[in-house]
C-alpha positions as CSV (number, residue, x, y, z in Angstrom):
1,M,-1.8,-45.7,27.1
2,N,-0.9,-43.7,29.8
3,G,-0.5,-39.6,30.0
4,E,3.2,-39.9,30.0
5,R,3.3,-41.2,26.7
6,V,1.0,-38.6,25.3
7,A,2.8,-35.6,26.9
8,T,6.2,-36.5,25.3
9,R,4.4,-36.0,21.8
10,L,3.6,-32.6,22.3
11,E,5.4,-29.6,21.4
12,V,6.4,-27.5,24.5
13,T,6.6,-23.3,24.1
14,T,9.1,-21.1,25.7
15,T,6.8,-20.5,28.5
16,G,6.6,-24.4,29.6
17,E,3.0,-24.7,28.2
18,L,1.9,-27.4,26.3
19,R,0.5,-27.0,22.6
20,R,-2.5,-28.4,21.6
21,P,-1.5,-31.2,19.0
22,A,-2.1,-30.4,15.4
23,P,-5.2,-32.3,13.8
24,P,-4.1,-35.9,12.7
25,G,-3.8,-36.7,8.7
26,P,-5.7,-39.5,7.5
27,N,-3.1,-42.1,8.6
28,E,-2.0,-40.9,11.8
29,R,-3.0,-42.1,15.0
30,L,-5.7,-40.5,17.3
31,R,-4.9,-39.4,20.9
32,V,-8.5,-39.9,22.8
33,L,-9.0,-39.6,26.4
34,L,-11.7,-42.0,27.4
35,V,-13.4,-40.2,31.0
36,E,-15.0,-43.2,32.4
37,D,-15.3,-44.3,36.1
38,D,-16.6,-47.9,35.3
39,P,-13.3,-50.0,35.2
40,G,-14.8,-52.5,33.5
41,D,-16.5,-50.2,30.6
42,A,-13.1,-48.8,30.1
43,F,-11.3,-52.1,29.4
44,L,-14.3,-53.1,27.3
45,V,-13.5,-50.0,25.1
46,Q,-9.9,-50.8,25.0
47,E,-10.4,-54.4,23.9
48,L,-12.9,-53.4,21.1
49,L,-10.1,-50.8,19.7
50,T,-7.3,-53.2,20.0
51,E,-9.6,-55.9,18.6
52,A,-10.4,-53.9,15.8
53,G,-6.7,-52.7,15.2
54,A,-7.7,-49.0,15.7
55,P,-4.9,-46.7,15.2
56,V,-6.0,-45.0,18.3
57,D,-4.0,-44.2,21.3
58,L,-6.1,-44.6,24.4
59,E,-5.5,-42.7,27.9
60,V,-8.2,-43.2,30.8
61,A,-9.6,-40.4,33.2
62,T,-11.9,-41.5,36.0
63,D,-13.5,-38.4,36.9
64,M,-13.6,-34.8,35.5
65,A,-11.3,-33.2,37.6
66,S,-8.3,-35.3,36.1
67,A,-9.8,-35.1,32.6
68,R,-9.6,-31.4,32.9
69,T,-6.2,-31.4,33.0
70,R,-5.5,-33.6,30.2
71,V,-8.2,-32.2,27.4
72,D,-5.6,-30.3,25.7
73,S,-3.4,-33.4,24.9
74,V,-5.5,-35.2,22.9
75,H,-7.7,-34.5,19.5
76,C,-10.9,-36.5,20.9
77,V,-12.6,-37.2,24.6
78,L,-15.0,-40.0,24.6
79,L,-17.5,-38.8,27.6
80,D,-19.5,-40.9,29.9
81,L,-22.3,-38.6,30.9
82,G,-22.4,-40.5,34.4
83,L,-19.2,-39.5,36.3
84,P,-18.7,-39.3,40.2
85,D,-18.2,-35.0,40.0
86,T,-20.7,-34.5,37.1
87,T,-23.8,-35.4,35.9
88,G,-25.7,-35.4,32.6
89,L,-24.3,-32.4,30.3
90,G,-22.0,-31.0,33.2
91,G,-19.3,-32.8,31.7
92,L,-19.1,-31.9,28.2
93,Q,-19.6,-28.2,29.3
94,Q,-16.6,-28.6,31.3
95,V,-14.5,-30.0,28.5
96,L,-15.6,-27.5,26.2
97,Q,-14.8,-24.8,28.5
98,V,-11.1,-26.1,28.9
99,N,-10.6,-26.9,25.1
100,Q,-13.5,-25.5,22.8
101,H,-11.5,-27.0,19.9
102,V,-11.7,-30.5,21.0
103,A,-13.9,-33.3,19.5
104,V,-16.1,-34.8,21.7
105,C,-18.2,-38.3,21.6
106,V,-20.3,-39.0,24.4
107,L,-21.4,-42.3,25.6
108,T,-25.0,-42.9,27.0
109,G,-26.9,-46.1,28.3
110,L,-29.6,-47.6,26.7
111,H,-32.3,-45.7,28.6
112,D,-30.6,-42.1,28.4
113,E,-30.1,-41.8,24.3
114,H,-32.2,-38.7,24.4
115,L,-29.5,-37.3,26.6
116,G,-26.7,-38.2,23.7
117,M,-29.1,-36.3,21.1
118,E,-29.1,-33.1,23.5
119,A,-25.4,-33.3,24.0
120,V,-24.6,-33.1,19.8
121,A,-26.9,-30.1,20.2
122,Q,-24.6,-28.3,22.9
123,G,-21.4,-29.2,20.9
124,A,-20.8,-33.0,20.9
125,Q,-19.8,-34.4,17.6
126,D,-21.4,-37.7,18.1
127,Y,-23.0,-40.1,20.8
128,L,-22.9,-43.8,20.9
129,V,-24.8,-46.2,23.1
130,K,-22.8,-48.4,25.6
131,G,-23.1,-52.1,24.5
132,Q,-24.4,-51.2,21.0
133,V,-20.9,-50.8,19.2
134,D,-18.2,-52.8,17.9
135,G,-14.3,-51.8,17.4
136,V,-14.8,-50.8,13.7
137,L,-18.1,-48.7,14.4
138,L,-16.2,-47.0,17.6
139,S,-13.0,-46.2,15.6
140,R,-15.1,-45.0,12.9
141,A,-17.1,-42.9,15.1
142,L,-13.7,-41.1,17.1
143,R,-12.3,-40.2,13.4
144,Y,-15.4,-38.9,12.1
145,A,-15.9,-36.9,15.4
146,V,-12.3,-35.6,14.8
147,E,-12.9,-34.5,11.1
148,R,-16.4,-33.0,11.8
149,K,-14.9,-30.7,14.5
150,R,-12.4,-29.7,11.8
151,A,-14.8,-29.1,9.3
152,D,-16.8,-27.1,11.9
153,E,-13.6,-25.3,12.8
154,N,-13.0,-24.5,9.0
155,A,-16.5,-23.4,8.7
156,R,-16.2,-20.8,11.9
157,R,-13.2,-19.5,10.3
158,L,-14.2,-19.0,7.0
159,R,-17.2,-17.0,8.6
160,E,-15.3,-14.9,10.6
161,V,-13.4,-14.2,7.6
162,E,-16.5,-13.1,5.5
163,L,-17.9,-10.9,8.8
164,R,-14.1,-9.0,8.6
165,Q,-14.1,-8.5,4.9
166,A,-18.2,-7.2,5.4
167,E,-16.7,-4.7,8.4
168,S,-13.9,-3.8,6.6
169,A,-15.9,-2.8,3.2
170,R,-18.6,-0.5,5.7
171,L,-15.5,1.0,7.4
172,E,-13.8,1.8,4.4
173,R,-16.8,3.7,2.8
174,G,-16.5,6.0,6.3
175,L,-12.8,6.3,6.3
176,L,-11.6,6.5,2.8
177,P,-14.7,8.7,1.1
178,K,-14.7,10.1,-2.4
179,A,-13.4,13.7,-2.8
180,L,-16.5,16.2,-3.0
181,L,-15.1,18.3,-6.1
182,H,-16.5,21.0,-8.5
183,D,-16.3,20.0,-12.2
184,G,-12.6,20.9,-13.5
185,G,-11.5,20.9,-9.8
186,P,-8.0,19.9,-8.5
187,S,-6.2,16.9,-8.8
188,V,-7.0,14.5,-5.9
189,R,-4.9,11.0,-6.1
190,P,-5.7,8.9,-2.9
191,L,-4.0,5.6,-1.8
192,Y,-5.0,3.5,1.2
193,R,-2.6,0.4,2.0
194,P,-3.6,-1.9,5.3
195,G,-1.0,-2.8,7.5
196,R,0.3,-6.3,7.3
197,H,-0.9,-7.6,10.6
198,R,-4.3,-6.6,10.3
199,A,-7.4,-7.8,8.0
200,L,-9.6,-4.5,8.9
201,L,-8.7,-1.1,8.2
202,G,-7.0,0.6,11.0
203,G,-7.5,4.4,12.1
204,D,-6.1,6.4,9.1
205,F,-8.6,8.6,7.4
206,Y,-8.9,11.5,5.1
207,D,-11.2,13.6,3.2
208,V,-11.0,16.4,0.5
209,V,-14.1,19.1,0.3
210,Q,-13.9,21.9,-2.6
211,T,-16.1,24.6,-0.7
212,S,-16.0,27.4,-3.5
213,P,-14.3,27.3,-6.8
214,D,-11.4,28.7,-5.1
215,T,-11.1,27.1,-2.0
216,V,-10.2,23.5,-1.3
217,Q,-10.0,21.9,2.0
218,V,-7.9,18.6,2.6
219,L,-7.8,16.4,6.0
220,I,-5.7,13.5,7.0
221,G,-5.2,11.6,10.3
222,D,-4.5,9.0,12.3
223,V,-6.3,7.3,15.6
224,C,-3.6,5.8,17.7
225,G,-3.5,2.3,18.4
226,H,-4.4,-1.1,16.3
227,G,-7.8,-2.1,18.6
228,V,-11.2,-2.0,17.3
229,D,-12.4,1.3,18.6
230,E,-9.8,3.0,16.0
231,A,-11.7,2.6,12.6
232,P,-15.2,3.8,13.8
233,L,-13.5,6.5,15.8
234,G,-11.6,7.6,12.7
235,V,-14.9,7.5,10.6
236,A,-16.7,9.8,13.4
237,L,-13.4,12.2,13.1
238,R,-13.6,12.5,9.2
239,V,-17.6,12.5,9.1
240,A,-17.3,15.4,11.7
241,W,-14.5,17.4,9.5
242,R,-16.6,17.4,6.5
243,A,-19.5,18.4,8.5
244,L,-17.9,21.7,9.7
245,V,-16.2,22.4,6.8
246,L,-19.3,22.0,4.9
247,A,-21.3,24.2,7.6
248,G,-18.9,27.2,7.0
249,V,-17.4,26.5,10.3
250,P,-14.2,29.0,10.3
251,E,-10.8,27.4,10.1
252,P,-9.6,28.1,13.5
253,A,-12.6,26.6,15.1
254,V,-12.3,22.9,13.2
255,L,-9.7,21.6,14.9
256,P,-10.9,22.5,18.5
257,S,-14.2,21.0,17.5
258,L,-12.7,17.6,16.1
259,E,-10.9,17.5,19.3
260,E,-14.4,17.7,21.2
261,V,-15.7,15.0,19.2
262,L,-12.7,12.7,19.7
263,V,-13.1,13.4,23.7
264,S,-16.8,12.5,23.6
265,E,-16.4,9.5,21.6
266,R,-13.7,7.7,22.3
267,R,-13.8,4.9,24.8
268,S,-10.6,5.5,26.7
269,D,-8.6,8.6,27.7
270,E,-5.6,6.9,26.4
271,L,-7.0,7.0,22.5
272,F,-5.4,10.3,20.7
273,A,-5.4,11.1,17.0
274,T,-3.0,13.2,15.0
275,V,-4.5,15.3,12.3
276,A,-3.3,17.6,9.5
277,T,-5.6,20.3,7.6
278,V,-5.1,22.2,4.5
279,T,-7.2,24.9,3.4
280,I,-5.8,25.9,-0.3
281,D,-6.7,29.2,-2.3
282,L,-6.3,27.9,-6.0
283,A,-6.4,31.5,-7.4
284,A,-3.9,33.1,-5.1
285,R,-1.8,29.6,-4.9
286,T,-1.6,29.8,-1.0
287,A,-2.0,26.8,1.8
288,S,-3.1,27.3,5.3
289,L,-1.6,24.2,7.1
290,R,-2.4,23.1,10.9
291,L,-1.1,20.1,12.2
292,A,-2.1,18.5,15.5
293,G,1.1,16.0,15.9
294,H,1.2,14.8,12.6
295,P,3.6,14.7,9.8
296,P,4.0,17.8,7.7
297,P,3.0,17.4,4.0
298,L,5.7,17.4,1.4
299,M,5.5,20.2,-1.3
300,F,6.8,19.6,-4.9
301,T,7.8,22.9,-6.6
302,G,9.0,21.9,-10.4
303,S,11.5,19.0,-10.1
304,T,12.3,19.4,-6.3
305,V,10.4,18.2,-3.4
306,R,10.6,19.4,0.3
307,Q,9.1,19.1,3.6
308,C,6.6,22.0,4.8
309,D,7.9,23.8,7.6
310,V,5.0,23.8,9.5
311,N,4.4,24.5,13.4
312,P,4.0,20.6,14.6
313,G,1.0,21.1,17.1
314,L,-0.1,18.9,19.7
315,V,-2.0,15.7,19.2
316,L,-5.5,15.7,19.7
317,G,-7.2,14.2,23.2
318,V,-4.0,15.2,25.2
319,I,-4.6,18.8,26.2
320,P,-7.7,19.4,24.9
321,G,-8.4,23.2,23.4
322,I,-4.9,24.2,22.9
323,D,-4.1,26.3,20.1
324,R,-2.4,25.0,16.9
325,P,-1.8,28.1,14.9
326,A,-1.7,28.0,11.0
327,T,1.2,28.2,8.8
328,Q,0.9,30.0,5.6
329,V,2.5,28.6,2.6
330,Q,3.3,30.0,-1.0
331,L,2.5,27.6,-3.7
332,D,4.4,27.4,-7.2
333,E,2.8,27.6,-10.2
334,E,3.3,23.9,-10.9
335,W,2.6,22.6,-7.1
336,A,1.5,19.8,-5.4
337,L,1.3,18.9,-2.1
338,L,1.7,15.0,-0.8
339,M,0.0,14.3,2.6
340,Y,0.5,10.8,4.4
341,T,0.6,9.3,7.7
342,D,3.1,7.9,10.0
343,G,3.0,4.6,8.6
344,L,4.6,5.4,5.5
345,I,7.8,7.0,7.2
346,E,7.8,4.5,10.1
347,G,9.3,1.8,7.9
348,W,13.1,0.5,7.7
349,A,15.6,2.3,5.6
350,T,17.0,-0.8,4.5
351,P,15.7,-4.6,4.8
352,D,18.5,-5.2,7.4
353,G,16.6,-2.6,9.6
354,G,18.6,-0.1,11.7
355,D,17.4,3.3,11.0
356,R,13.3,4.3,10.0
357,L,13.0,5.7,6.8
358,G,11.7,9.1,7.9
359,V,10.5,12.1,6.3
360,D,14.0,12.7,5.0
361,G,13.9,9.3,3.5
362,V,10.7,9.6,1.6
363,C,12.0,13.3,0.4
364,Q,15.5,11.5,-1.2
365,I,13.1,8.7,-2.9
366,L,11.1,11.4,-4.2
367,S,14.2,13.5,-5.6
368,N,16.1,10.5,-7.0
369,Q,13.4,10.4,-9.7
370,S,13.5,12.2,-12.8
371,Q,10.0,11.7,-13.6
372,P,7.5,15.0,-12.9
373,W,5.7,13.3,-10.3
374,A,3.3,16.1,-9.5
375,Q,1.5,15.1,-12.8
376,S,1.4,11.4,-12.3
377,A,-1.7,9.2,-10.9
378,E,0.5,6.7,-10.3
379,L,2.8,8.6,-7.9
380,P,1.2,7.3,-4.4
381,A,1.5,3.4,-5.4
382,W,4.7,4.1,-6.3
383,L,6.2,5.5,-3.7
384,V,4.4,3.1,-1.0
385,S,6.0,0.3,-3.2
386,E,9.2,1.8,-3.3
387,V,8.9,2.5,0.5
388,E,8.2,-1.2,1.0
389,E,11.1,-2.3,-0.9
390,R,13.7,-0.3,1.3
391,N,11.4,-2.1,4.2
392,G,12.2,-5.6,3.1
393,G,7.9,-6.1,2.9
394,A,4.9,-4.9,3.7
395,L,4.8,-1.9,6.2
396,A,3.5,-3.0,9.7
397,D,1.2,0.1,10.1
398,D,-1.4,1.1,7.6
399,V,-0.9,4.3,5.3
400,A,-2.9,6.7,3.7
401,V,-1.7,9.0,1.3
402,V,-3.4,12.0,-0.7
403,L,-1.8,13.9,-3.5
404,I,-3.0,17.4,-4.6
405,S,-2.2,19.3,-7.4
406,P,-3.9,22.1,-9.4
407,H,-4.5,19.7,-12.7
408,A,-8.2,18.4,-12.8
409,G,-8.8,14.8,-13.4
410,T,-9.8,13.4,-9.7
411,V,-9.2,9.6,-9.4
412,R,-11.7,8.6,-6.9
């Protein structure tokens, strides 16, 4: 069978590139590329498959140069190890460099059967000795090679999922810690929801530490980007913040110190982080808020909710050393603070898109409810669900939410 017939069966992407064929079903014909420079051997392979009635569409390449351009269009490559432009296992290595997902059966002579075994060790699915196979055996070997390759691919993907899950669990311990509170301390209700496009946690992080009977320190932040560097950098910032707070570093020096950690640990100058910190005096019912480009907390006062009027500050990592002044806020007797990352407010206001939900949209959701949410442990999960409903599905970015109120009974 010629290459033109095979190519017409392939899907074409919008960029004009040919997509690799989907794995064949049990009753579908195999697309096989025979790489063989001997016309007699190539004719014999074709005759064996024809006589056996094998469901195989065969095309032939006489050298590796032409084979390399056709590897992506087939399910299996039947490869002679002695070609004009490559010898030994060099041909196998070239095939797998072009398409590591294609099944490969190698053809060996009677006196170099050891090469077949070595080829299997280096990525081929099987080897056949010329002159020792009939059509039925050849057809079966090609089909089995494709199935073994599919099984190997599935096992590899499963292993990757397991590794991602293990990494996610490890990062979760660093990004989403247990609140460090005294007995009878305030209530802390945290929630983390990964974005829909990633299995791993992103760069969102939070922490809560009670440094004295009347003082509670809260942190929430977000490292920009969605790559592999963001979550570890978020862990470093979260751990550094806890160490600074427990060491009694004065509040004005905490954010500059975090910025030093960020600049030192980041792998790219383009990485930055938004951060919000709150120091709560439980006895005086006051809060000192500092923002570094992070969305402002929401304050509950009785049945109303409003955005805290706080100096927005500049994100960490852009102009190191810049001052981020504190804003003092008086808390109501039945106060509660809701801190969150920007994934919560960047969803759509309606499933049809148009406008972003924004802080005002979140406040409207909360204000439309009669339940005293400041007392509710279910508020973070309920709020995220309401935001997702308006968005028309899962949010694209990670979301971290922390609800703090003076009522004891922390959920950890």
